[in-house]
N, C-alpha and C positions, 0 to 999 in steps of 0.2 A: 776229346782226343787232343793230345799235345804234339806239336811238330817242332823239329829242330833243323837248323842249318849251321854249317861250319864254314865261315868265310875264309878260313885258312886251308881248306882241303884241296884247293885247286880245281874242284868241280863247280861249275856255275851254280849259283843259288837256285835258279829256276829249275835246273835239272835235279838238284837235291830234293826240292819240293815235289816235283813230278814223280820221281822214283819212290819217295815215301808214300805218296797217295796210291800209286800203282800197286805197290807191295801190300798196302793195307787192304786194297780191294781184292786182289788176287788171293791173299791169305785168308780172306773172310772177316777181317777185323772191321772193314766197312762193307755194308750190305747195300743192295739195290734200294734206292730211295733215301738213303742217309744224306742229310744235308751237310755240305762242307761250309766252313766259315766264309764270309764274304771276303773279297779281295782286301778290303780295308781292315777287317778284323784280323786276318792272318798276317798282313803286313805289320800291323801294330804289335801283334803277339811276337813276331820274329824280329822286330825292329829293322825291317828292310823296306825298300822302296815298293810301293804298291804295283808299279809296272812289272816288277820281278814276279810277283804272285800272279798278276794278270797273264803274263807270258806262260807260266807253268799251267795255268788253267786252260789257256788257248790250246796248248800242246795236248793236254789231257782230253779236251773236247774233240780235237782233231783225231785223236787215237781211239775215240769211242768209249772212254772210261767215265766221262761225266757229261752232264747236260746242264747248261745255264739258261735260265729263263729270266729275262729282265723283270724286276719287281717281285719275283718269287724266290730266286736264289740259285745255288749250284748244288746239284744232286748227283749221287752215284747212279750210273746206268747199269742195267743188267749186263753182266759180263758173260760172254759166251764160253770163255775158257773155264775148265773145271777148277775147283779150288786147288791151291798148291798142296801137293802131297806132303805128308808128314816128313818123309825122308828128306825132301828138298828144303822144307822149313828148318829142319835140324842142321842140314848142311850149311845153310845160310847163316844160322845162328852161330855155328862153329867158326865160320869165316870171320864174322864180326868180332867174336870173342878173341880170336887169334890176333887180329889187327889191334884191338884194344890192349891186349897184353903186351904186344911188341912195343907199342907206343909208350905205354906206362912204364915198362921196364927200361926203355931207352931214356926216359926222363929221370930214372934213378929210383923209382918207387919199389919198395919191397912187396912181395906177394901179399902179406897180411894187410898192407895199406891199400892195395888194389882191391882186395876182397871187401874191406870196410867201405871203400868208396862206392863199390857196386851196391852193397847192402844199403848204404845211405840213399843212393839214387832210387833204389827200388822202394824205399820208404817214402819217397817224394821229398827228400831233403835237398833242395837245389844247392849245388856247390859244396855239399857236406862231404865228409870223408876226406881222406888224403891230407888231413892235418890243417885245414883252414876253415874259417868260420863261414857258415851259410850266409848268403847275401839276402835272399828273400825279396819279396815285393817286386818292384818294377825291373830289377836287375835279372829276374828269372829268364826273361826272353833273351837278354843280351848274352847270358852265359849258357843258354841252351835250355835251362829249366828242366823239370822232370818230364818224361814222356817217351819219345821215340829216339832210337839210335840212328847212327849215320847211315845205316843201310836202308832206312826208311821203314823198317818193320817195327813192330811193337817191342819195347824193351827199355831197360834203364840205360845207364851210362852217365858220363859226366858232362856231356854237352861239348860245346865248341872248344873249351879249354882243356878237355881231357883230364880234369881233376888236378891240374898241375899247379895247385896252390903252393906247394912246397917241394923243393928239390932236395935230394939227399946228396 
């Protein structure tokens, strides 16, 4: 599973991580007993301070979503809430798409460029689409890489830069 943070969103990074993990658990993407990356692994993947990840994990543990056992790791706990209803999942997806479209259009991208950027992201081509070269390698984490959208749920997207490699 891939995670993303957007340092320019105005939302604290630890909250972004916390919300992504909560959404993945409630939507059923993460199941009871699934192991989460270590604090160090996730910090390296996202190129952020390990203390930020540790804070997100503390908040998730306090809220009853995860359980950390020293020497064993961090695992998803059984969630008492029922899985997110399909209607709610679709509503959230629609909201995320609306925000992405608004931002991309504000940056001057045409609809066909936006569609191609989303297709590229779904194919796992980091930074692809929207007319700029894929970065690949170690830069994946810095530019968001393939994986999860800003809402924390599963999905594509262009990461922290919004695919803004070229303005019109």
